N, C-alpha and C positions, 0 to 999 in steps of 0.2 A: 492893229488889233490889240485890245487890252487883254492881258493875261494875269494869272495869279503871279505875284512877285515874291521871290525869296531874296532877302538882303543878307549878304555874307560879308563880315569884316574879318580881315586877316587872310591874305592870299598865301596860305601855307598848305601843307599836306593834310592836316586835320580838317580845315575848312573845306578843302576840295573834296575830301572823302565824303563828308556829310552832304555837300551839295550834289555830288554824283549820285548818292543814294536816294536823296529826297527831292531833288530839283528838276527831274526830267519833266518837260512840258510847261515849266514855269520860266518866266523871265528872271534871270539871276543877276542881281546887281552886286558886283564884287568890289569892295573897297579895301585898299591897303595904303599905308603911308608911303610905300615905294610903288609908284605907278608901274614901273617895269615888272615888279612881282605880280601885280594884278593882271597885266597884259600877258605874261607868260602862262599863268593859270587859265586865263580866259581863252587863250589860243588852244591850249591842250583840250579844254572842255568843249569849246566850239567845234573842234575837229572831231570830237566824239558824239556830236549831235545835240549838244546843249545850246542854250541861248544865253550867253553870258556877256555882260557889259562891264568892263573894268573902269574903276574910278580911283583917283587919288583921294584918300580919306585918312584923316588923322583923328582917331577917336578921343584924343586928349583935347579936342576943340569942338565946342558945341556948334559953332558955325559950320564946320566941316561935316559934322553928323547931320545937321539940318539940310545941307546940300545933297548929301547921299540920299536922305529920305525923300526930298523933293524930286530928285531924279527917278527914284524908284516909283513914286506915285504917278509919274507921267506914263508909266507902262502898265499900271493896273493897281489892284489892291494888294497891300503887303499882307501875306498870309503866313510867312515864315521868316524868322530872324535867326541867324547863326552868327554868334559873336565868337570868333576864334582869334581875335586880335589880342596880343599881349606881349609883354616883355619880361624877361627873367633877369636875375642878378648877373648872369654872365653876359647879358646884352646891354644893360643900362644901369645908371645909378639909381638909388632908392627914390629920388624925387620923380624921375621919369616913370618908374614902375608904378608909383602911386597915382601919377597923372593918367596913365593909360589903363592899368588894370583895375584901379578903384574908381577914380573920378570918371574916366571915359566909359567904363561899363555902366555906371549909374546913370550918366547922361544918355547913353545910347538906349538903355531900357526905358528911361523916362520919355524920351522923344518918340521912340517907336511905339511905346504904349499909348501915346495920344492918337495914333493913326492906324494901328494894326487892325485888320479886318476882324469882324466877329468870328470867333472860333480859331483865330490865328494862334500860332505857337512860336516859342523861341527857346534857344538854348545858348548858354554862355560856357565856353571852354577857354580858359585863359591860364596864363602862367601862374 
C-alpha cells in the first residue's frame, strides 16, 4: 500500500524528534551515514508505532542521495523532507564539513525538489 513518505537524513535526536512529531501515518525513510545509527532510531520509532525503514546514506554523495530517494518513491509520494544530517568542527575536518553541510544539503534539496509531491515541505537543520 502506497503512503505519504517522509525522508529523514541524520539518525540523531533532532531528526527523530521531528519525525515523531510529523511522521505518524507516513512511511519514514531514515538515512544516515552509519547504518547502525539508522537501525537504532528505526527500532525505537517502530516500537512506538511508526513505520520507519533505515538506510545507509551519505549525503556527501549524489549517488547515495539518489538511492535514498528511489527507495522512498517505491513506498509513495515524498511529501516531507527533514535534513538533520550534518557534521561540526568537533566531529570532522573542514573539508568534510563543507562536503556534508554545504554540498550535501544543496544536492539533497536539488534532488528531492525534482520529485517532491505538490504541496510538499522540507526543513534543513544542520551543524
